[in-house]
GUBA-317247 format. One line per 2 residues: number of its first residue (from 0); their letters; for each residue x, y, z of C-alpha. Coordinates in steps of 0.05 Angstrom, whole numbers. Example, Ala and Ser with C-alpha at 12.3 -4.5 7.8 and 13.67 -1.06 7.14 Angstrom:
<recs>
0) AS) 246 -90 156 ~ 273 -21 143
</recs>
This chain:
<recs>
0) XX) -796 68 -1058 ~ -791 2 -1020
2) XX) -749 5 -957 ~ -690 -43 -962
4) XX) -656 -50 -894 ~ -582 -69 -890
6) XX) -595 -107 -825 ~ -652 -149 -801
8) XX) -652 -152 -725 ~ -689 -213 -698
10) XX) -714 -207 -627 ~ -750 -268 -598
12) XX) -787 -258 -532 ~ -832 -295 -484
14) XX) -868 -262 -425 ~ -816 -207 -416
16) XX) -860 -147 -426 ~ -832 -118 -361
18) XX) -761 -113 -391 ~ -771 -118 -466
20) XX) -772 -42 -474 ~ -698 -38 -457
22) XX) -678 -84 -514 ~ -724 -48 -564
24) XX) -697 19 -542 ~ -625 -4 -551
26) XX) -640 -23 -624 ~ -679 40 -641
28) XX) -623 81 -612 ~ -570 54 -659
30) XX) -526 105 -694 ~ -535 66 -759
32) XX) -609 73 -777 ~ -620 26 -836
34) XX) -649 -36 -803 ~ -714 -70 -789
36) XX) -731 -99 -721 ~ -769 -165 -727
38) XX) -800 -182 -659 ~ -825 -253 -652
40) XX) -871 -260 -592 ~ -868 -334 -575
42) XX) -938 -340 -547 ~ -932 -291 -488
44) XX) -990 -286 -439 ~ -967 -219 -408
46) XX) -968 -148 -435 ~ -914 -159 -487
48) XX) -956 -137 -546 ~ -977 -74 -508
50) XX) -904 -58 -494 ~ -886 -65 -568
52) XX) -943 -20 -590 ~ -916 37 -547
54) XX) -860 44 -598 ~ -889 75 -661
56) XX) -828 63 -705 ~ -843 37 -775
58) XX) -780 -5 -774 ~ -812 -51 -721
60) XX) -847 -113 -748 ~ -885 -154 -696
62) XX) -910 -226 -701 ~ -941 -269 -647
64) XX) -942 -345 -644 ~ -1006 -375 -618
66) XX) -967 -426 -577 ~ -897 -425 -550
68) XX) -849 -459 -598 ~ -781 -444 -568
70) XX) -726 -394 -582 ~ -696 -429 -642
72) XX) -764 -436 -676 ~ -778 -362 -661
74) XX) -712 -341 -692 ~ -726 -384 -753
76) XX) -794 -351 -762 ~ -758 -284 -758
78) XX) -709 -307 -812 ~ -767 -322 -858
80) XX) -792 -251 -850 ~ -723 -218 -854
82) XX) -707 -174 -914 ~ -637 -150 -894
84) XX) -572 -171 -925 ~ -544 -183 -856
86) XX) -578 -215 -795 ~ -568 -195 -723
88) XX) -601 -223 -660 ~ -619 -193 -593
90) XX) -652 -229 -535 ~ -706 -190 -498
92) XX) -666 -184 -433 ~ -603 -156 -464
94) XX) -580 -91 -495 ~ -534 -67 -549
96) XX) -488 -7 -544 ~ -511 48 -591
98) XX) -455 36 -642 ~ -464 -40 -647
100) XX) -491 -40 -718 ~ -445 16 -741
102) XX) -385 -22 -714 ~ -408 -85 -749
104) XX) -418 -47 -814 ~ -347 -20 -810
106) XX) -320 -90 -801 ~ -362 -116 -859
108) XX) -334 -61 -904 ~ -263 -77 -882
110) XX) -269 -153 -887 ~ -321 -166 -942
112) XX) -302 -240 -949 ~ -321 -256 -877
114) XX) -390 -284 -865 ~ -399 -277 -789
116) XX) -375 -220 -744 ~ -377 -220 -668
118) XX) -355 -178 -609 ~ -344 -180 -535
120) XX) -399 -171 -484 ~ -405 -142 -414
122) XX) -433 -200 -374 ~ -476 -187 -312
124) XX) -485 -252 -274 ~ -537 -263 -220
126) XX) -526 -324 -176 ~ -588 -344 -138
128) XX) -572 -385 -76 ~ -591 -368 -4
130) XX) -580 -296 -21 ~ -579 -263 -89
132) XX) -509 -246 -111 ~ -500 -200 -170
134) XX) -434 -186 -203 ~ -407 -160 -269
136) XX) -355 -203 -304 ~ -326 -199 -373
138) XX) -343 -248 -427 ~ -305 -310 -449
140) XX) -254 -271 -487 ~ -226 -235 -427
142) XX) -151 -250 -423 ~ -152 -287 -489
144) XX) -115 -271 -553 ~ -143 -215 -595
146) XX) -158 -257 -655 ~ -208 -313 -667
148) XX) -182 -384 -656 ~ -222 -438 -692
150) XX) -193 -494 -650 ~ -213 -461 -585
152) XX) -285 -456 -611 ~ -289 -531 -622
154) XX) -259 -545 -554 ~ -312 -498 -525
156) XX) -262 -454 -493 ~ -298 -396 -525
158) XX) -371 -387 -540 ~ -397 -338 -593
160) XX) -461 -313 -561 ~ -522 -300 -604
162) XX) -528 -228 -580 ~ -458 -211 -603
164) XX) -458 -233 -675 ~ -481 -211 -744
166) XX) -480 -257 -805 ~ -494 -255 -878
168) XX) -564 -279 -891 ~ -538 -317 -952
170) XX) -497 -365 -910 ~ -562 -398 -887
172) XX) -568 -428 -957 ~ -505 -468 -939
174) XX) -510 -482 -864 ~ -585 -483 -853
176) XX) -625 -447 -800 ~ -627 -454 -724
178) XX) -632 -526 -700 ~ -699 -531 -665
180) XX) -683 -598 -632 ~ -642 -564 -577
182) XX) -659 -507 -529 ~ -590 -500 -497
184) XX) -523 -484 -531 ~ -562 -470 -595
186) XX) -517 -411 -611 ~ -455 -454 -601
188) XX) -482 -507 -649 ~ -500 -453 -700
190) XX) -430 -425 -700 ~ -399 -494 -706
192) XX) -437 -502 -771 ~ -413 -434 -795
194) XX) -341 -454 -780 ~ -348 -521 -816
196) XX) -370 -489 -881 ~ -332 -424 -873
198) XX) -269 -440 -831 ~ -238 -373 -851
200) XX) -303 -335 -849 ~ -308 -312 -777
202) XX) -284 -243 -754 ~ -275 -222 -682
204) XX) -283 -149 -659 ~ -243 -138 -596
206) XX) -294 -91 -565 ~ -351 -99 -516
208) XX) -414 -76 -552 ~ -467 -116 -515
210) XX) -493 -115 -443 ~ -514 -185 -426
212) XX) -552 -211 -366 ~ -559 -282 -340
214) XX) -588 -311 -277 ~ -565 -379 -251
216) XX) -612 -409 -199 ~ -577 -462 -158
218) XX) -644 -486 -131 ~ -657 -517 -200
220) XX) -584 -536 -210 ~ -598 -609 -227
222) XX) -650 -591 -280 ~ -601 -543 -313
224) XX) -548 -597 -313 ~ -594 -645 -348
226) XX) -611 -594 -402 ~ -538 -577 -409
228) XX) -515 -649 -416 ~ -572 -667 -464
230) XX) -550 -610 -510 ~ -476 -630 -503
232) XX) -491 -701 -525 ~ -534 -679 -584
234) XX) -482 -629 -609 ~ -424 -676 -601
236) XX) -458 -732 -639 ~ -482 -684 -693
238) XX) -410 -661 -706 ~ -368 -721 -684
240) XX) -341 -731 -755 ~ -307 -663 -754
242) XX) -232 -668 -739 ~ -229 -609 -690
244) XX) -281 -639 -643 ~ -237 -701 -632
246) XX) -196 -663 -580 ~ -256 -635 -543
248) XX) -255 -651 -469 ~ -324 -625 -453
250) XX) -356 -690 -476 ~ -371 -739 -448
252) XX) -381 -702 -382 ~ -356 -739 -320
254) XX) -399 -729 -258 ~ -422 -661 -283
256) XX) -350 -641 -290 ~ -363 -597 -350
258) XX) -421 -559 -319 ~ -394 -556 -248
260) XX) -327 -530 -270 ~ -361 -472 -306
262) XX) -406 -455 -248 ~ -349 -458 -198
264) XX) -309 -413 -244 ~ -366 -363 -246
266) XX) -376 -365 -171 ~ -302 -352 -160
268) XX) -298 -293 -208 ~ -287 -226 -175
270) X) -335 -170 -192
</recs>
């Protein structure tokens, strides 16, 4: 009998052998067991492959790129290998709660016409300045309404993070795969395409089911700003014909206003 997983979990990684085990463990520890874990090693030069081999679970499928191609290309390679009806994603430095897939499956059963489901995340932010400051803040949906607002997505007042969503594999036939031309905001651009083709197809779960970590190094602040703004320009021009983007105030950025405002907001957040 051929194993047919309900979910294909795509996990791209690059030189994170030292922390990858946590992400793998959080997938293997799911209360819903019918999944495959597709790990795409994007040309790592560390002990990533050795770390993966420690886990002798037949649901793990491992592929390694000869050269680094970027996170979007790695996810697309994972999609080509995926056999599940639904696709989930986990970055190698993040973790799911043990009932992530089970909660998504419950939502899928309750709302079968929806094509993408996402949840809250617990967000651990590390700000690297003169001293390292670490704090836990809630995700973008903290204090917001309990339902998904399409307009707020286009105005970039909310971001649906890759690690928090599951989607029908079949929707890729309509929207296409991950855009490999950008390496920043790629999840935002992906969900914009979902909302264009399926404006009523997104379902929000008002629960935190993901532990997410991010480090912002202010020593390389200007480089991050350039990446950020390059992605902003690309995304805006790609979708500028869509009515809901007309009211967006995040583009064009004025003297780094878009980026700086977010960073100042994060710095001001209380733990």
